[in-house]
N, C-alpha and C positions, 0 to 999 in steps of 0.2 A: 480474494484480495492477495493471495500469494499462490505458489505452486503452479505457475502458469508457465508453459514453454515459449520462448521467444520465436524461433523458427526451428521446427523439428529437424528439417533437413540440413540446416546450416549447423545445428548442434550435434547431429550425428557425425557430420563432416569432421567437425572440430574433436570429437571425442576420438575418432579414427585416426586423426592426424597428430595428436597430442600424445606425449608419452607421460607416464605416471611420474617420471622424475624431473618434469619440467620445472617444478617448484623447489626442487631439492639443490643444494643441502638445506636451504631455509636459514633463516635468521631469528633470533629470540624476538618474541613480540610483547615487549613490556607494555603494561596497560590493561591486562586481564585484571589485576588487582586494582581496586578503586579506593585509594586512601585519601582522596580529596574530601574533605569535611566542609569546606566553605563553598556555598552555593551562590551563584550570581543572582542579582536582582532582575526582576522581569523587566523587560523593555517593550513598551507599547508597540503593538503592530507586528511583532514577531510571533511566530507559531511553533509550538512544541506539542504535537498531536499524536495521541496514541488511539489506536483501535482496540476496542474492548468487545469481546465476542459473548454471544449469547450462552455458549457452552462453557465459558470459563467459570472458575470457581473463586476468584479473588474479587475483592471489593476494591477498585483501584484506590490508591493513594495518589490523590490528585494534586498534591502539593507542587509538583514540578511539571505539571501540564497546563497547557492553555485551552485545549481543546480535546474532547473525547468524542469519537465516532463510534456509536453503538452498532454493532455487526450481528445479525442484521434483520431487516424486514424483507418479506419476499411478496411477489405479485400472486393474485389469485386470477388466473385468465382460464376460462372454459370455452372451448370451441372459438377460440380466437377473440373472445369478448372479456375485457377487464371487468371483474366484478368488485374487488376490494383489494387492500393489502392487509397483511397481518405480521406480527413479530413472529421471527423464529424462536422456537422454545418457550419457556415459561415467562409470562410478563412480570412476575415478582422479580425475576432478574433484572429486567430493564428498570423496574421501580427502585430497586436498591442502588443501581448506578445512578439513576437521575437524582436520588437524594444527596449525592456528592455535592450538588451545588449549594445546599445549605451550609456545608462545612466551607466550601471553597467557591465563593460567589463569582470569582473571577473566570472560572472554568466555563467554556461553551460546549453544550452538549448537542451533537447532531446524530439524527437517525440515518443509518447507512443502508441503502437498498442493493440487494444482490440480484442477479439474473438466474440464480439456482433455486431450487426447491428443496426443502427438508421437512417441512410439516407434514404429518401423515394423512392429513385431510386435504391435501393439494396434490397438483401433478403438474409437471411441465407442459404447457399447452401454448405455446407462442411467446410468453414472457414479454420482455420489453420490446422485442421486435414487433409482436402483434399489436401492443398497446400503442406504440409509437406511430403506428400507420394511420391511426385514426385521430383527426383534430379533437373529436367529441372525447374519446377515451384519454387523450392526453390532458385535456382540460379537467375532466373528472378526477384523474389521478392527482392532478396538481391541486385541486380543491380539498381532496382527501388529505394530502400532505399539509396544506395549510391549516385544516381543522385539527389534525393531530398535533402539530406544532403548539397551536393555541391551547388546546385541552391539556397537553402533558407538560406545558411550561418549559419546552426546550428551545433550543437557538437556531436550528437549522436541519437541512436536509442534504445528504451525501449520496451520489448516484455511483454505484459500482457495477456497471453493466460491461462485463467482460466476454466479448466486445462486439459492438456494431459490425456487422458484416462478416462475422466468423465465429467460431466457437472452439474452445479447448476440449469440449465434452460433447454433450448431446443437446445443448441448447438450441432453441430455434434461431435462425438468422436469415436474413434477406440481404445479400451483397449489393442488390441494386438500389435500395432505399434507406437501409439502417444507419448509415453515416449521416445523411442529411436529416433523417427523422430524430436522431439524437439530438442534433442542434435544435430542432423544433421542439422537442421535449423539454430542453433546459430553458429555452425561451418562454414556454408556456409556464413552467415552474417559476421562473423569476417574475412573470406577470402576475401570477397568483400570490406568491409569497411576499412580494414587495422588496424594497431595498434593506429593510430593517433585519430580515431574516437570512441567514447565511445560506448560500448554495454552493456546494463543491462537488467535485467528482474525483474519482480514482483514475488517473490517467496511466495510459500506456507508455512505454519506452519509446515509442514512435509516433510520428503524425500519421495521418491517414495515408494508406498504400493502395494501389489498384488490387482488386480482387475479381478474378474472373471478368465479368462484363461490368463490374461496379467497384466498390471500394470496401476497406475493412479499417478498423479501429476508429479513431475519433478525429474529426476536422478541428484541430485545436484552436485555430485562429478564428473559425466561424463560431465556436461556442464561447470564446473568451469574453465577450460583453456581457454574458449572463451570469458569470460566476464570480464568486469572491476569490477563490484560489484554486489551484489544482494539486492532489496529491499524487505526485509522480512515483509510480512503483518501480522505483529503480532497484529491483532485486529480482531473483529468478532470472537473470538475463542470459545466463548460460549455466550448464551443469558441470560436474566433475569431468575431467580434471581441470577445468577453467574456474576461476573465482565468480560466484554469482553476482557479486555487487562491487566490483572493483572500482575504485574513484575514477582513475584514468590508466587504462591498460591497453595500448594500442595492439598488443598481441593477442588480446581477447577478441572474439567476434563483437562484443557490445560492452559497454561500461556506463557509469553514472554520467560522465561529461558529455558522452554522446547522446544519452537520453534527454538531458536538459538542453542540449543543442537543438534538438528536434523542435522544442518549443520556442526557443529564442529565434531561430532561423524562420519560424513561421510567423513571428511578429508579436508573440506573447511577452509581455513585461516580465522581467526577472522578479519583480516584486509581487508577483502573483504565483510564484512556483515554490512548491514545498517538496523536498527531496525525501524520498521514502528510504527507511533503513529497516532491514531484517533483523528481528531478534530471534534468529534462528540461523542455523547453518544449511547449506544445501549441498547434498552429495550428489546422487544420480536420479533423474526425473523417473526413469522407468522403474527403479526399485523403491519409489516413494521415499526417496532418501533426504529427509529433513529432520533436524534435531534442534530442540530449543536450546538457547544460550545456557539456561540454567543447567542443562543436562550435558552440554559440552564440558563445563567446569568439572563435571564428575567423571570424565572418561579417564581411565586409568592407564598409567605408563606400563603397569604390569600386564596389560592386555594390548601392549603395543601402540598405544595412542600418544602423541605428542601435540599438544594444543597451542603451544606458544612458537609457533612459526610466523615469520613475517615476510610478506610479498612486498619487496621495495619498489617495484614498478607500479603495482596497484594500490599500494598504501592501505593494505588490509592484512588481517591475520587469517590463517588457515590450520586445518588439523591434518596431520598424517597418522596412517595406521601402518605399522610394520615398514615404515619408510616411504610409503605411497600416499598420494593425495587422498584425503578422505572427504573433506568438506571445507568451503569457505564459509566465513562468518564475519560478524562486526563485533568489536570490542571498544573500550573507552578510548584507546588510541586512535583506531580508524575513525570512530565517531567524531573525535576532535578534529581530525585531519578534514574530513567531510565538512564539518562546521565551519572551519577556517576558509575552505573553498566556497561554501554558499554564501558566506557573508562577504567574501571578496568580490563576488559576482552579483551581489545586491539581491539574493533570493529572500524569500519571506521566512523560510523556516525549514524544519525537519518534522517527519512524521514516522511512525513506526508500526509494524505489524509483528506480533501483537503483544498485548499486555502480559499475557501469561508467559511469554518466553523469557522474561527477565528473571533475574535470581531474587532471593527474599530481601536483598539489601537495596534493590533497585538500581544496581550498578549502571546499567544501560540507559535507562530514562534519567538518572541524574546526570550522566554524561552527555546525553543529548540535550537536556537543559542548559548545562554550562555552555555547550558549544554554540547553541542558537542565541543565548542571552549574553554572549561575550561582548564587552564593549570595545 
């Protein structure tokens, strides 16, 4: 769901072309402190969604969430044949998160599927690419999802296949058929789940693109009839010394506005678009450079860090270390700016990756709620 490179070649070019002082001298970034105590009332139809991971340790406070996507479940595919799916990690974690509905019945809980494998009794042997090639396997998976939703009393399914037609790691893919088969998979899921069960997906920051003799990413217009909304991963767009999730920054290779425009230009309605917010900072991809928001707040000036810099062009904060760009991130001020922008453009809401990145006061999720629910 995060830490994915947009275009490796383009990013390397940008890193080589940009200087560390491109963001300097910088301006103070008020908004890191969250003194707002009055919370907005929920507005029907708007989405404030958080991804909650199987490896997280917190039981989410869902008071200011409308949806929780539980991450993840994985496919068991052996010799190209789909057998079943299973939750990653201990099911007791899922059960605890699921119980949130008893306290907050307004919250919708979805199970999110990844194309990666983490369970020790499983191996990567085709994943979604293999499953989606077969009408029979697609339908079996869809029926398994329907049964799980019913037996567990949850509200929907979220597909996080990153990505049809390509991979950032070692996952199987087929550029000739993956993009079309993703659409067929979502069609079969909708047919099995019916209209009362939510169906969403984690969307890339671009529409489908040519790849070799085929395509990569997702045909967002073709998939649109089958889903309730799409969670656009508008982060990890570029790495340092560019900001990973700038709202609108023409000097960046990519930004949030261009990500959303990909969907709008393809004909997807704005009221089905949910903008992704990172609850972490992004430094350098190759160095594994990410840091949770809660840890950014603890970076010390004695060690050369300044966290309250503001990028006026991109409308986002960033961290410097010894005067050089360290990482871009989001804070209450930038979330408010993004919230104002999505509402102005008629979008459905915002989501974040992930819950564990926030501080103990819930600073970011409260800011996101107020931004989404603003009248």
